[in-house]
N, C-alpha and C positions, 0 to 999 in steps of 0.2 A: 333579228330586228334591231334597228337603230333607235336610240333615244336621244333627245336633245334636252339639255338643262336650260330652261329659259332664264334670261338675265333679270327679269322683273322680280322685285321683292313684293310678295302678295300678302294680303290679309283676308280672312274670312270673318265676316261680321254677321251676327245673328240678331235680327230685329223682330219686333212684334209682327204677327202674321198679317195684320191689317195695315202695317206701315207702308207709306209710299216708297218707291225706289228712290234713295237719296241722290240729290244732284252732286254732292261732294264725292261720290264714288267714281265719277267720270267713266261710266261703263262704255265699253266699246273701244277703249284705248289699249287694251291688252288683247292682241289678235287671237281669236280662236276660243278663248275661255268664255264660257257662259257667265254673264255678269250677275244674274240674279235668279233665284228659284224660290217660289212661294209654295208653302204647304199649309196644312191646317194648323201646324204648330208654330211656324216661324217663317220669316223672310230671310233667306241666306244670300249674302252679297259678297262677291269676290272682287277686290279692287286693289289698287296699289297701296302698300302698307303705309306710306307717308301721307296718304290722303285721309286716313281715319281720324276723326275728331277725338279729343282727349276724353270726352264723356261717353264714347261708344265702346262697348266691349268687343274685342276682336281677338282672333287667334292668329298669331304671326310674330315675326315675319316668316313667310313660307316661300319655298321655291318649287317650281313645277317641272316635272318630266313630261315631255310630249313625244308621242310616237312620230318618227320621221318617215317621210315618203308616202306613197299611196296607202290610204287607210284600209285595212281589211274590213269585211262586213261586220265581223264580231269585235269591233273596237272596244265596246263596253266590256266584253268578257276579258279581253287582253288587259285592259286597264285594271280590272278587278284582280286578275292574276298577278300583275305587278304589285298591287297593294298587298297581296298575300305574301309575296317574296319579302317585302319590308316588314310585315307583321311578324314573320318568322324570325327576323333578326332583332326584334324588339325596338324597331325604329318608329317613333310616332308619326302618323301620316293622316292625310285626309284624301280620299279618292273622289275625283269629280269625273263624271262621264255623261255625255249626251249621246243621241242616236248615232252620230257619225264622227265623234271625236272622243279621245280618251286622254285624260291627264291624271297624274298622281302628284299630289302636293305633299311636300315634306318640310318639317321644321328646318329652317335655314341652318341651325346649329348642327344638324345631323346630315347635311347634304353630302359631305364627302363619304360618310358611312354608307349612304344610300348608293352613291356612285360605285363604291367598292363592292357592295352586295350584288348589284346588277352586273358589274364587270365579271365577278367571280362566276356568275351563271351563264356567261357567254354573250351577254348583250354588248353592243358597241355604244358607248355613251360619249357624247360630245357636248361641249358648251356652245350655247347660242353665240353667234358672232356679236361681239360687243364693242362699243367705242371706249377706248382707253385715252384718257388725257394724261399728258406727261410734261415734265419740265426737267431741265438740267441745271446744275449749279457747280461752282468750284468748291472744293474742300481741301484741307491740308493733305488729304490722302488720294488726290486725283479728282476727276470729274465724277459727279453723282447724278444718276438719272432716277426719277421716281415716276411711277405710272399708277393710275388709280381708275377704278370703276366708280359708279355712284355709291357702291357699298363700302369702298375703302381702298387702302393701298394694296396693290396686287403684285407690284414688282419694284425693287430698289436695287441698284447695282453700282459698283465703283469701277472706274476704268480710266484709260489714258486720253480718250477723246469722245466728244459727243457722237461722232459718226459711228464709232465702234460700239458704243453703248446702245445707240438706236438700232443698229443691226442685230444686236443680241436680243433686244426687246421684240423685234419683228420675228426672230426665230422662235422665241418663247411663245408668242401669240400670233401665229401666222394668219388666222382668220379675222383678227381684230382690226377695226378701223382706228388709226392713231391720230390724235389731234394735239398739237403743241399748245399748251395753255398754262403759262406761268402764273397768271392770276388765280385760276382755280386751284392750282397745286401749291400755292404759297403756304397755306397752313400745314400741309403735309411735309413740304420741304423743310420748313422751319422746325417741325417736330423731329425730323430726321437729324438735322444739324444740332439740335439740343442734346441728342444722345451723346454727342462728342464732349459735352460738358457734364455728363453723368445723369441726365434727366431721361428716365425710361420713355420710350415711344408711347404716346397716349392717344393716338388717332385711330379711327376704325381700320380694321384689316379685312382683306378679302383674298386671302392666300389660297392657292389651289394646290392640293396635295392629298395623299391618301390619309385615312384616319390615323395610321401610325405616324406618318410624317407630321401631321398636325399635333399629335401628342408630344413629339420631340421638340417641335418649334415652340410650343407653349412652355415647355420646361426650360428651353434656352432663354426665353424672355424673363425668366425668374432669376437668372444668374446676374448678380449686381455688377455695376460698373466697378472696375478695379479688382474683380475676382475672376477666377477661372474654374473650370470643371474638366473632367476627363470623360472619354467615351465610356469607359467601364463604369464610372460613377453614375452617368446618365442611365446606362443600361440597368443598373441596380435600382435606381429610383423608379424606373418604369416596370420593374418586376421581371426583368429578363436575367437569364444566367450570364456569367462572365463572357461566354461566347457571343452574346448579343451585342457586344461593343461594335462589331463590324457592321451589324445591321443599323445600329444607331449612327455610325459614321456615314453610312449611305444617306440617311435622312438628313443629317447635318449638311452634307455636301449638296443636297438638293434645295437648300433654303433659298427661296426666291426674294428675300427682303433683307438686304444688307443693312446693318445698323438697327433697324426696327426689331429684327430677330438676331441678336448678337452672337452668331455662330463663331466669330473670331475668338470667343472666350473659351473654346474647347481646345484643350492641349493634351499632349501625351502624359502618361503617368509620371514621367520625370520632369514635367513642367515645361518641356520644350514644345514650340508650336509645330503643327503639321501643315499640310497643304491647305489652301484656301481658294474658294471658288473665284475670288477676284484678285488672286496673286499672293503667293506666300510672303513676299517682302512687305506687301501692304498689311498683312496680318500681323507681322512683327511690329510694324510701325504703330498700328492701332493698339496693340498690347503695351508697347512702351509708352504711348500717350496716356494709357490708363494707369500707369504707375508700376509697370513690371520691370523697369530697369533695362539693362543691356541683355537682350535675349540672343541666343545662338540660333540662326536660321536652320531648321531641320529640313533637309531636302529629301523628302520621301513620304510614303503613306503613313 
């Protein structure tokens, strides 16, 4: 069975049982999800997370898994079974199901853990086709492209030309609709450029990766400007044995957000730089810019 991770960020609001369905919820704008359910105890409303007023108690942001393709007769039972899978992995969830649809809602912070859990059990999990807005800009280290969803930065890369960078973006997100939008991406691009002056990236992130990759990327963001770390040291910080350095290296190499996640600050144990997703020479230049002097380019893994 295939599962689709919906792009919408959702909230579940619990109101008084006799409360009217609120206009601010904008029900019907999230295709397929039942917008409200009234019981003797409460009125439950599912709506966009950003719609919830500050004085309303809500659970979220949540993301929804939806069964893809023709729905089986026992959609409710399958949805309940998916919930059981997540419960077994200690992932907080909320299951919603109606007679002919089944959804599982998961805390957005645990979405990649949920994807991994379903994938490990043989489910095919795909992201809903989303629109990405992107912009390009010149930097001292080549052209920079940044792409974002409404949730945050999803891709940042360095390269030699806008065309090549855009081709890479299309390969990374083949089902996405791309829109060039310099105005919308201006704060994101500014934040990326400020990292070159030593200011950590401080805008929202929406990076796609496995739970382990997310752990590695989060640790990389803690490496300060002007400092470096090694694959072995990262492995130790993550509780892995020395042999885990290679696994860490794979996660570092998969980093989708240049500068925002400063993977260029990972070097060999002798302090020399290794390969870099956006070019080994560019990595050397970035490290020299951050105060590491004249480095010898290491040509190898």
